[in-house]
VMD Tcl script that draws the C-alpha trace (Angstrom):
set ca {
  {-0.22 0.11 0.09}
  {1.73 3.33 -1.06}
  {1.81 5.88 1.46}
  {0.39 9.35 0.50}
  {0.02 12.81 1.83}
  {-3.21 14.41 2.15}
  {-3.58 17.84 0.06}
  {-6.93 18.86 1.70}
  {-9.33 17.82 4.62}
  {-11.40 14.79 3.17}
  {-12.65 11.36 4.19}
  {-10.75 8.22 3.05}
  {-11.39 4.64 4.00}
  {-13.69 5.89 6.76}
  {-11.17 8.27 8.31}
  {-11.38 11.90 8.46}
  {-7.74 13.07 7.17}
  {-6.58 16.51 7.27}
  {-4.27 18.36 5.14}
  {-0.74 17.09 5.41}
  {-1.56 14.18 7.16}
  {-0.04 10.71 6.09}
  {-1.98 7.67 5.25}
  {-1.98 4.31 3.30}
  {-3.94 4.33 0.12}
  {-5.15 1.28 -1.65}
  {-3.18 0.79 -4.98}
  {-6.44 0.91 -7.08}
  {-7.39 4.45 -5.43}
  {-3.95 6.11 -5.75}
  {-4.73 7.37 -9.47}
  {-8.26 8.99 -8.31}
  {-6.51 10.85 -5.33}
  {-3.80 11.97 -7.41}
  {-6.18 12.97 -10.28}
  {-9.03 14.59 -7.98}
  {-6.03 16.60 -6.32}
  {-6.83 15.13 -2.64}
  {-3.31 13.61 -2.10}
  {0.11 13.21 -3.46}
  {2.75 10.43 -2.91}
  {4.88 10.58 0.01}
  {8.50 11.16 -0.50}
  {10.54 7.80 -0.08}
  {12.80 8.07 2.88}
  {15.84 5.96 2.27}
  {17.94 5.01 5.30}
  {21.56 4.74 4.38}
  {22.76 0.98 4.34}
  {25.34 0.36 6.79}
  {28.40 -1.78 5.67}
  {31.20 -3.58 7.69}
  {34.32 -1.69 6.78}
  {37.89 -2.65 7.67}
  {41.47 -1.12 7.16}
  {43.02 -2.82 4.06}
  {46.65 -2.40 3.79}
  {48.65 -2.74 0.69}
  {50.15 -6.39 0.05}
  {54.17 -6.62 0.75}
  {56.09 -7.05 -2.65}
  {56.61 -10.73 -3.43}
  {60.22 -11.75 -2.94}
  {61.46 -13.99 -5.55}
  {64.66 -16.07 -5.25}
  {67.63 -14.71 -7.70}
  {70.49 -16.64 -8.38}
  {73.79 -15.40 -10.63}
  {74.17 -16.77 -13.91}
  {77.16 -16.46 -15.67}
  {77.27 -17.03 -19.17}
  {79.86 -19.20 -21.07}
  {80.77 -18.78 -24.81}
  {78.56 -21.24 -26.96}
  {80.41 -24.20 -28.63}
  {80.26 -24.02 -32.52}
  {78.23 -26.82 -34.28}
  {80.19 -28.88 -36.31}
  {78.11 -29.44 -39.58}
  {78.60 -32.31 -41.50}
  {78.41 -32.64 -45.29}
  {75.63 -34.54 -46.79}
}
mol new
graphics top color blue
foreach p $ca { graphics top sphere $p radius 0.5 }
foreach p [lrange $ca 0 end-1] q [lrange $ca 1 end] { graphics top cylinder $p $q radius 0.2 }
display resetview
């Protein structure tokens, strides 16, 4: 049931409503209430969602093993004639 705000004093669902009073209207009557200028939709009040937060530190740089590689001269290939 949408929440509405009464613009004028009127009777709705057996209740006497005053201007500015909030009430819940049936979905099928919302269009009629708006068209007759008797009510307007109530603004939607959003509650901000609370999220769990935590401090996140940057990961430590990875440490890779290194080894010294000394290059030696390549041996020449011996090509045999065919």
